[in-house]
NUKEZA-302112 format. One line per 2 residues: number of its first residue (from 1); for each residue x, y, z of C-alpha. Coordinates in Angstrom, 2 decimals, always signed. Layout:
% NUKEZA-302112
NUM) X,Y,Z | ...
% end
This chain:
% NUKEZA-302112
1) -8.95,-4.30,+3.97 | -6.00,-1.94,+4.00
3) -6.88,+0.57,+6.72 | -4.42,+1.76,+9.29
5) -2.40,-1.28,+8.51 | +0.19,-2.86,+10.66
7) +1.56,-6.22,+11.68 | +1.39,-8.14,+14.91
9) +4.58,-10.13,+15.47 | +4.07,-12.81,+18.01
11) +6.19,-15.45,+19.75 | +5.07,-18.03,+22.25
13) +4.68,-15.59,+25.13 | +1.04,-14.91,+25.95
15) -0.73,-13.64,+29.00 | -4.30,-12.74,+29.69
17) -5.40,-10.10,+32.17 | -8.21,-7.65,+32.69
19) -7.16,-4.04,+33.16 | -9.28,-1.46,+34.87
21) -9.00,+2.03,+33.34 | -7.51,+4.79,+35.44
23) -10.66,+6.86,+34.89 | -13.45,+5.39,+37.00
25) -16.16,+6.60,+34.61 | -14.79,+4.19,+32.02
27) -15.57,+0.98,+33.88 | -15.96,-1.71,+31.26
29) -18.16,-4.74,+30.84 | -16.86,-8.27,+30.77
31) -15.09,-9.64,+27.70 | -18.16,-11.55,+26.51
33) -20.13,-8.32,+26.30 | -17.77,-6.52,+23.93
35) -19.50,-5.38,+20.78 | -16.99,-3.21,+18.94
37) -15.99,+0.43,+18.87 | -18.56,+3.23,+18.67
39) -18.15,+7.01,+18.82 | -14.60,+6.64,+20.13
41) -11.03,+7.69,+19.50 | -8.15,+5.64,+20.94
43) -4.66,+7.14,+21.22 | -1.42,+5.32,+22.04
45) +1.07,+7.14,+24.28 | +4.16,+5.02,+23.46
47) +5.54,+6.06,+26.86 | +8.85,+4.24,+27.54
49) +7.94,+4.15,+31.25 | +4.69,+2.31,+30.50
51) +2.66,+2.34,+27.31 | -1.04,+3.21,+27.58
53) -4.09,+3.57,+25.36 | -6.09,+6.68,+26.19
55) -9.76,+6.49,+25.22 | -11.95,+9.43,+24.22
57) -15.68,+9.62,+23.60 | -16.59,+11.38,+20.35
59) -19.59,+13.68,+20.63 | -21.93,+14.30,+17.70
61) -20.10,+17.56,+16.95 | -16.75,+15.73,+16.79
63) -15.30,+17.02,+20.03 | -13.53,+14.57,+22.34
65) -14.01,+13.88,+26.04 | -11.67,+11.67,+28.09
67) -13.23,+8.25,+28.71 | -10.46,+6.12,+30.20
69) -6.79,+5.18,+30.22 | -5.60,+1.59,+29.86
71) -2.14,+0.20,+30.51 | -0.91,-2.15,+27.80
73) +1.35,-4.05,+30.17 | +4.33,-3.15,+27.99
75) +6.75,-0.33,+27.33 | +6.86,+2.24,+24.58
77) +10.03,+2.72,+22.55 | +12.11,+5.52,+21.05
79) +14.14,+5.14,+17.86 | +17.48,+6.93,+17.79
81) +17.22,+10.31,+16.09 | +13.46,+10.67,+16.50
83) +12.00,+13.86,+17.95 | +8.22,+14.00,+17.48
85) +7.67,+10.49,+16.06 | +9.34,+7.93,+18.33
87) +8.15,+4.88,+16.38 | +8.50,+6.50,+12.94
89) +5.73,+4.30,+11.59 | +2.09,+4.13,+10.55
91) -0.34,+1.55,+11.92 | +1.11,+1.02,+15.41
93) -2.44,+0.97,+16.81 | -4.81,-1.06,+14.63
95) -8.48,-2.00,+14.90 | -9.75,-5.41,+13.82
97) -13.44,-4.86,+13.01 | -14.14,-8.53,+12.25
99) -13.25,-9.52,+15.82 | -13.79,-6.17,+17.62
101) -10.17,-6.17,+18.79 | -7.57,-3.43,+19.15
103) -3.88,-4.26,+18.63 | -1.23,-2.06,+20.27
105) +2.52,-2.45,+19.79 | +4.85,-2.23,+22.78
107) +8.08,-1.35,+20.99 | +10.17,-1.28,+24.17
109) +8.99,-4.75,+25.23 | +8.85,-6.52,+21.85
111) +5.22,-7.41,+22.45 | +1.72,-6.68,+21.18
113) -1.27,-6.14,+23.46 | -4.72,-7.30,+22.37
115) -7.79,-5.47,+23.74 | -11.45,-6.24,+23.18
117) -13.46,-3.11,+22.41 | -16.89,-2.15,+23.70
119) -17.87,+1.37,+22.65 | -15.12,+3.60,+24.05
121) -14.03,+0.99,+26.62 | -11.26,-1.61,+26.47
123) -10.57,-4.93,+28.18 | -7.13,-6.48,+27.91
125) -7.23,-10.02,+26.54 | -3.64,-10.93,+25.74
127) -0.01,-9.85,+25.58 | +2.00,-11.74,+22.97
129) +5.54,-11.58,+21.65 | +6.02,-9.75,+18.37
131) +8.34,-12.30,+16.82 | +11.14,-9.77,+16.50
133) +12.57,-6.59,+17.94 | +10.80,-3.22,+18.22
135) +7.32,-3.80,+16.73 | +5.95,-0.69,+15.00
137) +2.99,-1.60,+12.75 | +0.09,-4.09,+12.56
139) -1.98,-5.27,+9.57 | -5.24,-7.23,+9.56
141) -7.19,-9.15,+6.91 | -10.01,-11.49,+7.94
143) -8.44,-13.93,+10.43 | -4.83,-13.08,+9.52
145) -2.69,-10.54,+11.39 | +0.87,-9.46,+10.66
147) +3.27,-7.44,+12.81 | +6.21,-5.43,+11.52
149) +9.38,-5.38,+13.64 | +11.71,-2.47,+12.90
151) +15.15,-3.41,+14.27 | +17.80,-6.04,+13.49
153) +17.18,-5.57,+9.77 | +13.41,-5.76,+10.12
155) +11.02,-8.70,+10.10 | +7.37,-9.59,+9.74
157) +5.53,-12.11,+11.89 | +2.18,-13.64,+11.02
159) -0.66,-14.72,+13.33 | -4.13,-16.10,+13.06
161) -7.06,-15.04,+15.24 | -8.81,-17.75,+17.25
163) -11.35,-17.09,+20.00 | -10.36,-13.41,+19.84
165) -6.73,-14.18,+20.65 | -3.62,-14.16,+18.47
167) -1.95,-17.47,+17.69 | +1.60,-17.06,+16.34
169) +2.58,-19.02,+13.27 | +6.24,-19.95,+13.59
171) +6.50,-20.60,+9.86 | +5.10,-17.12,+9.03
173) +8.16,-15.14,+10.13 | +10.25,-13.45,+7.44
175) +13.38,-11.30,+7.73 | +13.43,-8.17,+5.59
177) +17.20,-8.14,+5.14 | +17.65,-4.38,+5.67
179) +20.92,-2.92,+6.91 | +20.68,-3.26,+10.71
181) +23.40,-0.67,+11.31 | +22.06,+2.14,+9.09
183) +21.57,+5.40,+10.96 | +19.71,+7.33,+12.15
185) +17.26,+4.63,+13.13 | +14.10,+6.67,+12.69
187) +14.71,+7.20,+8.97 | +16.31,+3.80,+8.32
189) +13.75,+1.41,+9.76 | +10.67,+0.06,+7.94
191) +7.61,+2.31,+8.13 | +4.45,+0.25,+7.68
193) +3.05,-3.18,+6.89 | -0.25,-3.62,+5.10
195) -2.31,-6.30,+3.38 | -3.81,-5.66,-0.05
197) -7.62,-5.61,+0.01 | -8.07,-9.08,-1.50
199) -5.63,-10.60,+1.01 | -3.19,-11.82,-1.64
201) -0.16,-9.62,-0.88 | +1.67,-8.17,+2.11
203) +3.36,-4.78,+1.59 | +6.18,-3.21,+3.63
205) +7.77,+0.22,+3.16 | +11.48,+0.51,+4.00
207) +11.93,+4.31,+4.19 | +15.58,+5.33,+3.57
209) +16.91,+1.84,+4.22 | +16.43,+0.74,+0.62
211) +13.82,+3.27,-0.59 | +11.72,+0.27,-1.51
213) +8.37,-1.42,-1.44 | +8.67,-5.08,-0.38
215) +5.78,-7.30,-1.46 | +5.26,-10.84,-0.14
217) +2.74,-13.02,-1.92 | +0.27,-14.62,+0.54
219) -1.36,-17.99,-0.07 | -5.02,-18.77,+0.63
221) -4.25,-19.35,+4.33 | -2.22,-16.16,+4.67
223) +1.25,-17.73,+4.66 | +3.94,-15.50,+3.07
225) +6.28,-16.34,+0.22 | +9.84,-17.16,+1.25
227) +11.12,-13.81,-0.05 | +9.56,-10.53,-1.14
229) +9.55,-8.90,-4.55 | +11.47,-5.63,-4.14
231) +10.73,-2.44,-6.07 | +13.30,+0.31,-5.48
233) +12.06,+3.91,-5.69 | +15.32,+5.81,-5.33
235) +15.26,+8.81,-3.01 | +11.55,+8.58,-2.22
237) +11.76,+7.35,+1.41 | +8.36,+5.58,+1.26
239) +6.70,+5.76,+4.67 | +2.93,+5.36,+5.33
241) +0.25,+4.29,+2.87 | -3.46,+3.66,+2.40
243) -5.34,+1.81,-0.33 | -7.88,+3.45,-2.63
245) -9.36,+1.12,-5.22 | -6.52,-0.65,-7.03
247) -3.93,+1.91,-5.93 | -1.77,+2.53,-2.90
249) -1.39,+6.17,-1.93 | +2.11,+6.33,-0.45
251) +3.49,+9.21,+1.62 | +7.04,+9.85,+0.42
253) +9.30,+11.74,+2.82 | +12.07,+12.20,+0.21
255) +10.27,+14.49,-2.28 | +7.55,+15.34,+0.30
257) +4.76,+14.00,-1.87 | +1.90,+11.52,-2.04
259) +2.45,+8.96,-4.79 | -0.08,+6.79,-6.63
261) +1.30,+3.25,-6.84 | -0.10,+0.06,-8.34
263) +1.02,-3.25,-6.84 | +0.98,-5.71,-9.73
265) +0.02,-9.40,-9.46 | +3.69,-10.40,-9.76
267) +4.57,-8.24,-6.73 | +6.26,-5.43,-8.59
269) +5.08,-1.89,-7.89 | +4.48,+0.76,-10.56
271) +4.22,+4.45,-9.69 | +1.92,+6.36,-12.01
273) +2.22,+9.81,-10.47 | +3.01,+11.89,-7.40
275) +1.56,+15.10,-5.96 | +3.95,+17.29,-3.95
277) +2.76,+18.73,-0.65 | +5.26,+21.61,-0.71
279) +5.78,+20.85,+2.99 | +8.45,+19.09,+5.09
281) +8.57,+15.48,+6.34 | +5.47,+14.11,+4.58
283) +5.16,+10.71,+6.22 | +1.59,+9.62,+7.13
285) -1.72,+9.55,+5.32 | -5.40,+8.88,+6.00
287) -8.20,+8.23,+3.52 | -11.73,+9.64,+3.77
289) -13.83,+8.68,+0.76 | -12.09,+10.17,-2.28
291) -9.84,+12.46,-0.26 | -6.45,+11.66,+1.25
293) -4.84,+13.71,+4.00 | -1.05,+13.65,+4.43
295) +0.70,+14.67,+7.66 | +3.80,+16.85,+7.40
297) +5.80,+16.56,+10.62 | +8.33,+19.24,+9.70
299) +5.75,+21.87,+8.75 | +3.00,+21.27,+11.33
301) +0.43,+20.90,+8.56 | -1.94,+18.43,+6.93
303) -2.16,+18.43,+3.11 | -5.41,+17.38,+1.44
305) -5.78,+15.84,-2.02 | -8.90,+14.89,-3.97
307) -8.51,+11.56,-5.78 | -9.47,+11.64,-9.44
309) -9.64,+9.02,-12.18 | -6.62,+6.74,-12.30
311) -5.55,+7.88,-8.85 | -4.60,+11.39,-10.02
313) -4.36,+13.69,-6.99 | -5.73,+17.24,-6.98
315) -4.34,+19.44,-4.18 | -6.83,+20.99,-1.77
317) -4.34,+23.01,+0.29 | -2.73,+22.78,+3.71
319) -4.20,+23.07,+7.20 | -2.15,+24.06,+10.26
321) -1.86,+21.77,+13.29 | +0.06,+21.87,+16.54
323) +3.82,+21.20,+16.09 | +5.01,+17.74,+15.14
325) +2.18,+16.47,+12.93 | +2.26,+12.67,+12.84
327) -0.40,+9.95,+12.55 | -4.10,+10.63,+11.98
329) -7.46,+8.83,+11.86 | -10.97,+9.54,+10.56
331) -14.30,+8.92,+12.25 | -16.32,+6.11,+10.71
333) -18.87,+8.57,+9.30 | -16.09,+10.51,+7.52
335) -17.09,+13.81,+9.14 | -14.09,+14.27,+11.43
337) -10.30,+13.93,+11.24 | -8.14,+13.52,+14.33
339) -4.44,+14.35,+14.02 | -1.72,+13.36,+16.48
341) +1.00,+15.94,+17.04 | +4.09,+14.65,+18.77
343) +5.82,+17.79,+20.02 | +3.46,+18.14,+23.00
345) +1.33,+15.01,+22.70 | -1.75,+16.86,+21.41
347) -4.58,+15.50,+19.24 | -6.16,+18.14,+17.00
349) -9.84,+17.77,+16.09 | -11.09,+18.81,+12.64
351) -14.43,+18.83,+10.87 | -14.23,+17.56,+7.28
353) -16.19,+19.85,+4.99 | -17.98,+18.83,+1.78
355) -15.17,+20.27,-0.36 | -12.51,+18.37,+1.59
357) -11.27,+21.38,+3.53 | -10.78,+21.09,+7.28
359) -12.22,+23.31,+10.02 | -10.47,+23.23,+13.39
361) -12.76,+22.29,+16.28 | -10.64,+21.84,+19.40
363) -7.76,+19.77,+20.73 | -6.92,+17.48,+23.64
365) -3.58,+16.91,+25.34 | -2.94,+13.20,+25.82
367) -1.11,+12.48,+29.11 | +2.49,+11.26,+28.73
369) +2.20,+11.12,+24.93 | +5.03,+13.39,+23.72
371) +6.46,+11.64,+20.65 | +3.65,+9.09,+20.74
373) +2.16,+7.49,+17.65 | -0.88,+5.33,+17.04
375) -4.48,+6.48,+16.70 | -7.78,+4.96,+15.58
377) -11.19,+6.62,+15.36 | -14.84,+5.61,+14.97
% end
């Protein structure tokens, strides 16, 4: 399933440790008692001095209360040129519902941390190498996980999940072949990795370093083709995406729009339309039912679109956020949207109304999360 996709790049390094949260009220049960996420929002700080996942309990009215803070055992990272979005990616914190695991990238350490999830509590299970440099996104489908590495021309690394741990597959590493010297880094590194809903294709967006969608065919085990099929979309700067039915809804930072794209069986991608946000730096998107919400980092807004037949997008208007609108996530009941804002490390809380409009509820300031990206909600 293509939700908050990302890839976990892993080498042979692996460690296992239990981490106690810094908030005593969030004492967790043992690993064997983990049962999955419930009524929770998890936010990644991406702090270069020490990455952490901050946990919040979601009340029935959608408001958040701090529930714990968990060190990943790795470092956050900052791409050159970034201001409010240090990873410049979507899917850097990804939930694996099948195994009740949370995957967090440590871009400054070239590792991925695996947590088991029990309600709004986490237990660290593993730290594993990403299989490349500067991991930024993780994707999951059944027992297959992929990690996207952003630097040195980009790469993807595949893993399988066994006993709730990641096992790297040395033969599932592929270089993307992007220009490693293109600058600035934050606009010229790949933006997201995702797996098509049936598990047959792996998709990577390249942003301004190619303005392309790269599609690797996956075999029945999850192994990638030797090379991707490349579809160039000149000037679009494809960034984050979600899947709705047969279509990808791709946030395009070039025209500041959300595009409807079909990935064909042969790996080519066909764009059937695009809806402009009228805002600046449209880079991330989140799906709730038949509505997609796009984050506009340069305008401090979220743009809503109702999805019609054939993936046609009907604009619902813009909603103001705190400065530096980046990644977002929806509660599992679809009633609430949580939006990260990187200028001050604030998460804005919104109620999702029946017509798709958003009503502001409150906000929380995440400690040491200025420029941070990565959020999941339940």
